[in-house]
C-alpha positions as CSV (number, residue, x, y, z in Angstrom):
1,D,0.0,0.0,0.0
2,L,1.9,3.1,-1.3
3,R,-0.7,5.7,-0.2
4,R,1.3,6.5,2.9
5,S,4.6,6.7,1.1
6,K,6.6,9.9,0.9
7,L,5.8,12.0,-2.2
8,R,8.4,11.6,-4.9
9,P,8.7,13.4,-8.2
10,A,8.5,11.4,-11.4
11,V,8.2,11.9,-15.2
12,V,4.9,10.6,-16.6
13,L,5.6,8.5,-19.7
14,A,2.1,7.3,-20.4
15,T,-1.4,7.2,-18.8
16,T,-4.4,4.9,-19.0
17,E,-7.8,5.2,-17.5
18,A,-6.5,3.9,-14.2
19,D,-2.7,4.0,-14.2
20,V,0.3,6.1,-15.0
21,V,3.7,4.8,-16.2
22,V,6.5,6.9,-14.7
23,C,10.3,7.2,-14.5
24,F,11.3,8.2,-11.0
25,I,13.4,11.3,-10.2
26,T,16.0,11.6,-7.5
27,S,18.0,14.5,-6.2
28,Q,20.8,12.1,-5.1
29,T,23.0,12.9,-8.0
30,S,26.1,11.2,-6.5
31,H,24.4,7.8,-6.9
32,R,24.2,7.8,-10.7
33,L,23.1,4.6,-12.4
34,T,23.4,3.4,-16.0
35,G,20.8,5.3,-18.1
36,D,20.2,8.1,-15.6
37,M,19.6,11.6,-17.1
38,R,20.8,14.7,-15.4
39,I,18.3,17.5,-15.1
40,K,18.7,21.0,-13.7
41,P,16.0,22.8,-11.8
42,T,14.0,25.3,-13.8
43,Q,10.8,27.3,-13.4
44,I,9.3,25.0,-16.0
45,N,10.1,21.7,-14.5
46,G,9.5,22.8,-10.9
47,L,12.4,20.9,-9.4
48,K,14.2,22.4,-6.4
49,Y,17.5,20.7,-6.9
50,P,19.7,19.2,-9.6
51,S,18.4,15.7,-10.1
52,L,18.5,12.5,-12.1
53,I,15.7,11.0,-14.1
54,R,16.0,7.3,-13.4
55,I,15.3,5.9,-16.9
56,G,15.9,2.4,-15.6
57,K,13.4,2.9,-12.7
58,I,10.1,2.7,-14.5
59,A,6.9,1.8,-12.7
60,T,3.1,1.5,-13.4
61,L,1.2,3.2,-10.6
62,S,-2.5,3.8,-9.9
63,Q,-3.5,7.3,-10.9
64,V,-4.8,7.6,-7.3
65,L,-1.1,7.8,-6.2
66,A,-0.3,10.7,-8.6
67,K,-0.9,13.7,-6.4
68,G,-0.3,16.6,-8.8
69,L,1.8,18.3,-11.3
70,I,5.0,20.1,-10.2
71,G,6.2,21.1,-13.7
72,R,6.9,20.0,-17.2
73,L,10.0,19.0,-19.2
74,G,11.3,21.4,-21.8
75,L,11.6,20.4,-25.4
76,S,15.4,19.7,-25.1
77,E,14.9,17.7,-22.0
78,M,12.1,15.6,-23.7
79,A,14.4,14.9,-26.6
80,V,17.2,13.7,-24.3
81,L,14.7,11.6,-22.3
82,D,13.4,10.1,-25.6
83,S,16.9,9.2,-26.7
84,G,17.8,7.8,-23.3
85,L,14.7,5.6,-23.3
86,K,15.5,4.3,-26.8
87,Q,19.1,3.5,-25.7
88,F,18.1,1.9,-22.4
89,F,15.6,-0.4,-24.1
90,Q,17.9,-0.9,-27.1
91,L,15.3,0.4,-29.6
92,L,17.8,2.2,-31.8
């Protein structure tokens, strides 16, 4: 039961009627994993600290667990994420 878990930022990759597919985001930039994408905080993305999008940490969650929008990725960030997902899943 994740309803009592700490709120965590994530990038929404897809949505269905009941679920969201997300990549998690961490501000622990010293613990970089293969596929992680660096992202700087901006007014657009709403992050408070330099962070990593964990391309290898994808999950499907109930939309009930998605508590709100903190920001959006810019076009260049979306392009890097798209490329990173293709590389991680060997879709190139």
